N, C-alpha and C positions, 0 to 999 in steps of 0.2 A: 504493500500500500504506500509506504514511504517512497519507494522507488518510482511508483506511478505518479505521485504528486510532484516529486522532484523533476521528473521528465516533462511535466506539463507546466512547470513554473517558468516565469520570465527569467529569473536568475539562472536557471539551468540552461536555457537557450542562449543567454549571453555568454555563459561559461563555455558552452559547447562551441559557439562561434569563435571564441578566442583560441580554443584548443585547435580547431581546424585551421585557423589562420597560422598559428605557430608551427604546427606539425607540417602543414602543407608547404609553407615558405621554407622551412628548414630542409625538408627532403628535396624540394625543387632546387634550391641553391647548392646543396651539397652534390646533387647529381651532375652539376655542371663542371665539377672539379676534375682535372685529369687524374688518371688512376694512381699515379705515384703519390699524389697528395692524399687521395681518398684512402689509400692503404694505411697511411699513418693515422687517420681519423678512425678507421675501422679498428685499429689496434687498441684504441681507448674507448671503444664501444659505440661510435657514431656510424650511421649509415645513411645513404641517400638514394631514394628511388623516385625518378622523375614522374612516372605514371601515377604512383601513389600520391605524390605531392600535388600533382595537378588535380587528381580526383578530390582530395581534401579541400583544396582551394575552391573548386567548383561547387562542392556541397556548401561551403561557407558563403560563397557568393549568392547561392540560391536561398539561403536562410534569411530571416528577418532580424538578425542580431545587429548590434551597433558595428560589429566588425565586418559585415557583409560588403560594405563599400571598400574596405581595406583589402579584402580578398579580390574584389573586382580590379582594383588598381594594381595589385601584385600580378594578376594574370595579364592585364594590359601591358604592364612593364615588361613582362616576360615575352609576350608575343610580338611586341613592337620594337623592343630594344635589345634585350638580352640575347635572344636567338640570332639577331643580326650581328652583334658585336662579338659575342663569344661562341657563335655557331655558324651554320651554313645559311642562315636566313630563312629557316623553315617554320616560322611562327604561323599560328593558325589565325589568319585574318578574319575568317568567317566567324569564329568564336569571339574574337575581339569585337567585331561589329555587333554581335548579338548581346554581349555583355554591356556594351555602351548604349545600346538603343533605348532602354527604359530611362536612363539618366539624361539622354538627349531630349526626351519628351518632358521630363520634370525640370531640367535646368538647361534650356537651350542656349543661354548666354553665359553659362559657367565657364570660366577660363580653362579649367582642367578638362572639361568635356570638349570644348572647342579645340584644345590642343591635341587630344587623342583622336578626335575626328580628322584633324589635319594630318596627323602622323599616319593614320591608317590609309588615308587617301594618297599620301606620298609613297607608301610602301606598295600600293596597288598600281603605281605609275600615273596616277591622276594629279600631275604636278600643278596644273592650273587651279584645280579645286583646293589642293593643299595650301597653295600660296594665299588664296582668299581666306581660308579658315585660320591660318596663322596670323594674318593681318587682323582678323576679327578678335582673335585671342589677345593680341597685343592691346587692342582698343578696349577690351572688356574690363580691364582693371589697370591701375597705375601704382598700387601699393607694393606689389611683389615683383620687383624688377628682375628677379632671377628667371621668372617665366618669360619675360621679354627676351632675356639673353638666350634661353633655349630656343625660342622662336626665331631669333636672328640666326642662330646656328643652322636651324633647319631650312630657313629661307635662303641662306647662303648656299647650301648644298642643292636645293631645288633649282636655283639659277645655274649652279655649276653643271648639274646634270644636263641642262639645256644649252650649255655653253654661252650663257648670257653673262659674260665675264664682268662687265662694268657694274651690273646690278649686284653680282656676287661680291665684288670688291667693296661695295658700299656697306654690306652687312658685315663683312670681315672687319672693316674699319670701325663700325659701331661696337663690335665685340672687343676690339683692341682698346677702345677708349673707355668702355663702360664695365666690362667684366674682369674679374680678378682671377678667374679659374686658372688660366695658363697663358701668360703674356707671350711666352716663347712660341706656343702653337699658333696663337692669333697673328703674331708677327710673320711667322713662316707662311701661314695661310694667305695673308695679304700679299706677300711677295710671290708666292706660287701662282696665285690668281692673276696678278699683274704680268707674270711671265708668259701667260697664255694670250695676252692682248697685243694688238699691233702697237708699234712704237708711238704713233700719233695719239692713240687712245690713252696710253700710259702718261703721256705728257699732260693731258687734260687733268689728271689727278694730282699733278705736282709731286709725285713720288719718285724716288730713286731706288730702283729694284735692287741694285747691288748693295746699297747702304742698308736696306731693309734686311737682306739676308745676313749681312755682317753683324747686325744687332741681335740675332737670334740666340747665339751662344751665351751672351751676357744676361739674358733673361731667364735662363734655365733655373729651375728651383728644385729643392730637395725636400722630400716628405719622409720623416722618420729616418733621415740619413740616406734615403734612396732616391734616385732620379726617376722621373716619370718616363716610361718606355717610349711614348710617342714624342716627348720632348727630346730624348736622346737621339731618336731617329731624325728629327728635324735639325738638330745641331749637327749631326754627321753630314747630312745632305747640304747644309748651309756652308760647310767648310770649303766647298769648291769656290766660294766667292771671297775667301779670306786672303788669297794671294794677290799680288799686284796685277796679274792677268787672269781674271776669273774665267772659269769654264762653266758655261751655262748649263743648267739642269734641263733635261728633256721632259716635256709634259709633266712638270711637278704637281700641278693641281690634280691631274688624273691619277698620279701615283698616290697622292693623299686620299683621293676618292676610293682607291682600292684598299688602302689601309683601314678605312672605316666601312669596308664591305659595300661600298656604294654601287658597284657594278651589278650586284644582286638586285638592286632596286631599278637601275637603268635598264636591266634586261627585260623588265616588264613592258618596255616601250621599244618596238623595233625601229621606229623613226628616229628616236633619240640615240639608240645604240648605233645606228648607221652613221649619224652625225659624228659621234665619238670615233668610230672606225676611220672615217675620212681624216680626222685630225691626227690620229695615230699613224696612219699610212703616210701622211705628209712628213711627220717626224722621222719615220722609217726611211723615206726617200732622202731627206736631208742628211741623215747619218751615212747613208750609202754613198752620197756624193761629196762628203766632207774631204777636202784635199789634204787636210792636216789633222788626222784623228788624234785625239788626246789620250791620256792614260785611262780616262774614264769611258772610252769608246765601247769596249766589250760590255761593260755594265749597262750602258745606255741601250745598246742593241738588245740585251736580254730583257730589260724592262719593257721596251717597246714590243718585243715579241710576246711577252707574257700578257700585256694589256690587249694586244691585238687578238691573241688567242681567246681571251675572255669575251671580247665583243663577238667574235665568230661563233663561240659556243652558244651565246644567248640568241644569236640569229639562226641557230640550227645548222650551221655549217661545221659539223663536228669533225670531219676529216681534216679540214683546213686548220681548225683550232688545234687538233692534235699535232699537226706539223709545226705550228708555232711553239707549242710547249716543248716538243722534243728538240727543237732547235736551241732553246735555252739550255737544256740539259747537255746538248752536244758541245757547247763551248763553256761548260762549267769551270774548267780549269783556268780559263782566261779572265774570269771575274776577279777584280782586285779589291773592291770595296763593298759592293752591295751583295754580300753573301746570302742574305735572306731570300734572294730571288729563286735560288734552287729549291730549298724545301717548300717554299710557297708554291712554286710551279709543280712540284711533285704532288702536292695536295690538290691543286686544281686539276691536274691530269687524272688523279684518282676520282675526283667528282665527275670528270668527263666520262670515264669508263663506267661509272655508276649510271650515268644518264644513258649510256649505250647498252646497259643491262649486263655488263661483265663485272659482277660483284667481286669475284675472286681477284681479278686484276686490280680493281679499285682498292681493295683492302691492301694488296701488296704494295702499291705505290704510296698510299697514305701512311702505312707503317714504315716504309722506307724513310719518308720525311720525318717521322717521329723518332726513329731509332738511330739514324746514321748522321744526324746533323745537330750541332749545338753551338752556343755562343754567337748567335746572329741576332740582328735587330728584330725586336718584337717576337722573340721566341715563345714567350708565355702565351701571347695572343694566339699564335698558330697552334699551340698545344691544346688550348681550349677548343678551337675549331676542329682539330683532329679528333679529340675525344668525342665531340658531338657527332662527327661524321661516322666514326667507327661504331659508336653505339647504335646509330641508325642502320648502318650496313649490316651489322651482326644481328639486328632485329631483337635485341634483348635489353631490358632495363639495366641500369648500372649495378644495382644491388636489389636485394629484397628487404622490405621493411621488417 
């Protein structure tokens, strides 16, 4: 009788909602960790199961407890950000839209609701709708500036995807002036975007691209004694401008787009992907016709081939994409600085074989990237993506609860 009363009391439902939020989030986040880290946590009794975590959060989201909205927001964060940055971008946008729909009806002008509406539109390749919703989100409130900054970041990328470089630069400039998150990344992003523009357009901004790149290293910060991986990457790339005769970076904004897994988003739009492919092929031609190749030439060739392969893959031209990726691997020993290109290319080649239905070959290439390469830029980020890809390929959850 006591158990019956407890199960029907409001306090019990609130408690149950909190438990589902906690257990669901804990399992989901732990399931993202690479196996080598997870093994240490298992030794002290922790485990993480993605499917169990998602089911707990879904049950919590469907309840009427105070924590149901927190379960919804956790699921939205997972489907729209976590799977893209730490995975292969396989978030469930159908579920994300279904979770958001009742709140869109109740709070149509809520800033968080508008933000996630825009983010989902962006991930679906509806860039024009996304830009409109992000602008509405900015206009909806002025107290929480951090939401404005996240919107500026998303708008910057929306314009980058469409190669609207001047508009993208304006949002990069706003971030540089207003946000404190990472001045080094914002400075590098500004310089990278300007590098994609014609000289006459750069002059209208009043910026000196070389000087911007030279400032990046001095803006690097340390958290708990550690450098931020993307800042370290930006600093390494910027060092090409530190000498008296700078060596220009090749398509740096598209390289950063890849770092943030933006090609997964661009791939939803064939017309936009075709536009990026044209830009990459122009860079490829310039490298081929360079009369005085620099020491960075093999690295630049590999970068261009990897990005070209990504575009071709998303356009369904899989054999041509494979040729681009294998070309990177064929000149691996000539790479001098950007060693990250080889393991990342192996990972992309594995995903390509997965798309072709050759699961065994896909696993072999991805495990090659995992086991045989170390001490390269953004190594941890790739290991997260590898973990997600292998979990998906092997068709089993990470652990059992």
